[in-house]
C-alpha positions as CSV (number, residue, x, y, z in Angstrom):
1,M,89.6,88.7,101.9
2,K,89.7,91.1,104.8
3,E,86.8,91.9,107.1
4,N,84.7,94.9,106.0
5,V,81.5,94.4,108.0
6,G,81.1,96.5,111.2
7,K,79.2,95.6,114.3
8,Q,75.9,97.4,113.5
9,D,76.0,96.1,109.9
10,Q,76.7,92.6,111.3
11,L,73.7,92.8,113.6
12,I,71.3,94.0,110.9
13,R,72.5,91.2,108.5
14,S,72.1,88.6,111.3
15,L,68.5,89.6,111.7
16,V,67.5,90.2,108.1
17,G,69.3,87.2,106.6
18,P,67.4,84.5,108.6
19,G,64.2,86.5,108.2
20,L,64.5,86.4,104.4
21,M,65.3,82.7,104.5
22,V,62.1,82.0,106.5
23,L,60.1,84.3,104.2
24,G,61.4,82.4,101.2
25,Y,60.6,79.1,102.7
26,F,56.9,80.2,103.2
27,F,56.8,81.5,99.5
28,L,58.1,78.1,98.3
29,K,55.6,76.2,100.5
30,K,52.7,78.0,99.0
31,Q,53.9,77.9,95.4
32,K,56.2,75.3,93.9
33,S,59.3,76.7,92.2
34,S,58.5,80.2,93.1
35,L,61.4,82.4,91.8
36,G,60.7,85.0,94.6
37,G,61.1,82.3,97.3
38,I,64.3,81.0,95.9
39,A,65.7,84.5,95.5
40,S,64.7,85.3,99.1
41,I,66.4,82.2,100.5
42,V,69.6,82.8,98.5
43,T,69.8,86.5,99.5
44,G,69.1,85.6,103.2
45,T,71.7,82.9,103.1
46,L,74.3,85.3,101.7
47,L,73.4,88.0,104.3
48,A,73.7,85.5,107.1
49,E,77.0,84.2,105.8
50,S,78.4,87.7,105.6
51,A,77.2,88.4,109.2
52,I,79.1,85.3,110.4
53,T,82.4,85.8,108.5
54,R,82.2,89.7,108.6
55,V,83.3,89.7,104.9
56,C,81.0,91.0,102.2
57,P,82.2,90.7,98.5
58,V,79.7,93.3,97.4
59,N,81.1,95.8,100.0
60,E,84.6,94.8,98.7
61,F,83.6,95.5,95.1
62,F,82.3,99.0,95.9
63,G,85.1,99.8,98.4
64,I,82.7,100.0,101.4
65,D,84.0,99.3,104.9
66,T,81.5,99.7,107.7
67,R,84.0,98.8,110.5
68,E,84.9,101.5,113.0
69,K,88.2,103.1,112.3
70,K,90.7,102.7,115.2
71,K,92.8,105.8,115.7
72,S,96.5,105.6,116.0
73,P,98.2,107.2,119.1
74,A,99.4,110.0,116.9
75,E,95.9,110.8,115.7
76,K,94.6,110.8,119.3
77,S,97.4,113.2,120.3
78,F,96.7,115.4,117.4
79,Q,93.0,115.6,118.3
80,K,93.9,116.5,121.9
81,I,96.2,119.3,120.8
82,K,93.5,120.5,118.3
83,K,90.9,120.6,121.1
84,A,93.3,122.4,123.5
85,L,94.0,125.1,120.9
86,A,90.3,125.6,120.0
């Protein structure tokens, strides 16, 4: 799979993922076999993994790519010409 997670998305996932894992741990500590705690840990783990690998299968399924698009030299030249004519 190719990378489809951008820098900002990666930062958000790297903060929210571990936060959800900790939250899930506290849910499980208070109530044994809490479905919310397990779901929180699983979701947090998947977010943290996608932050590390920069690959998100959900983004792939929906065709979402949050990386910044690098412009080719031709596109840069075209934009310079477009600005000069404007």
